[in-house]
C-alpha positions as CSV (number, residue, x, y, z in Angstrom):
1,M,-0.6,16.5,5.0
2,A,-4.2,15.8,6.1
3,I,-4.8,12.1,6.1
4,N,-8.3,12.5,4.6
5,E,-7.2,14.7,1.7
6,E,-8.5,13.4,-1.6
7,V,-9.2,9.9,-0.4
8,F,-12.0,9.7,2.2
9,D,-15.5,10.9,1.9
10,H,-15.8,11.9,5.6
11,E,-13.9,11.9,8.9
12,E,-15.7,8.8,10.2
13,E,-14.3,6.8,7.3
14,V,-10.7,7.8,8.3
15,G,-11.5,6.7,11.9
16,E,-12.9,3.3,10.6
17,Y,-9.6,2.5,8.7
18,I,-7.6,3.4,11.8
19,R,-9.8,1.4,14.1
20,K,-9.6,-1.6,11.8
21,E,-5.8,-1.1,11.5
22,Q,-6.1,-0.8,7.7
23,V,-3.9,2.2,7.2
24,L,-0.1,2.3,7.1
25,I,1.7,5.6,7.4
26,F,5.0,6.1,5.5
27,E,7.6,8.6,6.8
28,K,10.9,10.0,5.7
29,E,13.1,11.7,8.2
30,Q,10.2,11.8,10.7
31,E,7.9,13.5,8.2
32,I,4.8,11.8,6.7
33,I,5.2,11.4,3.0
34,G,2.1,9.4,2.4
35,F,-0.1,6.5,3.5
36,G,-1.5,3.2,2.2
37,I,-4.9,1.7,2.9
38,F,-6.4,-1.7,2.3
39,A,-9.9,-3.1,2.7
40,R,-11.4,-6.5,2.0
41,V,-13.6,-6.3,-1.1
42,I,-16.1,-9.1,-0.3
43,E,-16.2,-10.8,3.1
44,G,-14.9,-14.3,3.0
45,R,-12.9,-13.7,-0.2
46,P,-9.1,-13.1,-0.4
47,E,-9.2,-9.9,-2.5
48,F,-8.2,-6.7,-0.8
49,D,-8.4,-3.3,-2.4
50,I,-5.3,-1.2,-1.8
51,G,-4.9,2.5,-2.2
52,M,-2.4,5.2,-1.4
53,L,-1.8,8.9,-1.3
54,V,1.5,10.8,-1.4
55,D,1.9,14.3,-0.1
56,K,2.1,16.7,-3.0
57,R,5.6,17.7,-2.0
58,Y,6.8,14.1,-2.5
59,R,5.0,13.2,-5.7
60,R,6.8,12.2,-8.9
61,Q,9.8,10.9,-6.8
62,G,8.9,7.2,-6.7
63,Y,7.3,7.2,-3.3
64,G,3.9,6.2,-4.7
65,E,5.3,3.2,-6.4
66,Y,7.2,2.3,-3.3
67,I,4.0,2.5,-1.2
68,V,2.0,0.4,-3.7
69,R,4.7,-2.2,-3.9
70,Y,4.9,-2.3,-0.1
71,M,1.2,-2.6,0.2
72,T,1.1,-5.4,-2.4
73,E,3.8,-7.4,-0.6
74,Y,2.0,-6.8,2.8
75,C,-1.2,-8.3,1.4
76,K,0.6,-11.3,-0.1
77,R,2.4,-12.0,3.2
78,K,-1.1,-12.2,4.8
79,G,-2.4,-14.5,2.1
80,W,-4.5,-11.9,0.5
81,R,-4.9,-11.0,-3.2
82,P,-4.2,-7.3,-3.7
83,I,-6.2,-5.4,-6.3
84,C,-6.4,-1.7,-7.0
85,G,-7.6,0.9,-9.5
86,C,-7.9,4.6,-10.1
87,D,-10.0,7.1,-11.8
88,I,-9.7,7.0,-15.6
89,N,-8.5,10.6,-15.6
90,N,-5.9,10.2,-13.0
91,E,-2.8,9.7,-15.2
92,G,-0.3,10.0,-12.4
93,S,-2.0,7.2,-10.4
94,R,-2.3,5.0,-13.4
95,R,1.4,5.4,-14.2
96,C,2.3,4.7,-10.6
97,L,0.2,1.5,-10.5
98,E,1.7,0.3,-13.8
99,N,5.2,1.0,-12.6
100,A,4.4,-1.1,-9.5
101,G,3.5,-4.0,-11.8
102,Y,-0.3,-3.6,-12.1
103,T,-2.0,-3.7,-15.5
104,G,-5.4,-2.5,-16.5
105,G,-8.0,-5.2,-17.0
106,Y,-11.4,-3.8,-16.2
107,R,-13.4,-0.7,-16.6
108,L,-16.0,0.4,-14.0
109,L,-19.2,2.1,-14.8
110,K,-20.8,4.7,-12.6
111,F,-24.5,4.8,-12.4
112,E,-26.2,7.8,-11.0
113,F,-29.9,8.0,-10.3
C-alpha cells in the first residue's frame, strides 16, 4: 500500500503530515491495513478534519469504520472537535462515516476558474 495512494496530491504533502505527526498507521499482523490523518481546519479553532484510507485488500471488513472511530476518539482526547467528509460519489466512504456515527450536514461546492 502506497501511503499517498488516492489521498495526497503530491509527495511533499505526505512528508508534511509525517513531519507534523498528523498521520497514524494501522497494522494487522505486522502488515499495514490503512492509515488515518488529521489536520486543523482553521488555526486557533478546535475543529480537526480527519480522513483515512484502507488498503484495497482490507476494505469492506470494518477496518475503515475502526480507523474513523479511533481517529474520532483520538481527537476528542486532545480536546479537538473532529469533522470529516467525502466526495458525493464515494458511497463506500459515506457508509463508513455513517457507520462510525457521522451524519451528513453540509454540501460543498467546487468552483473552477
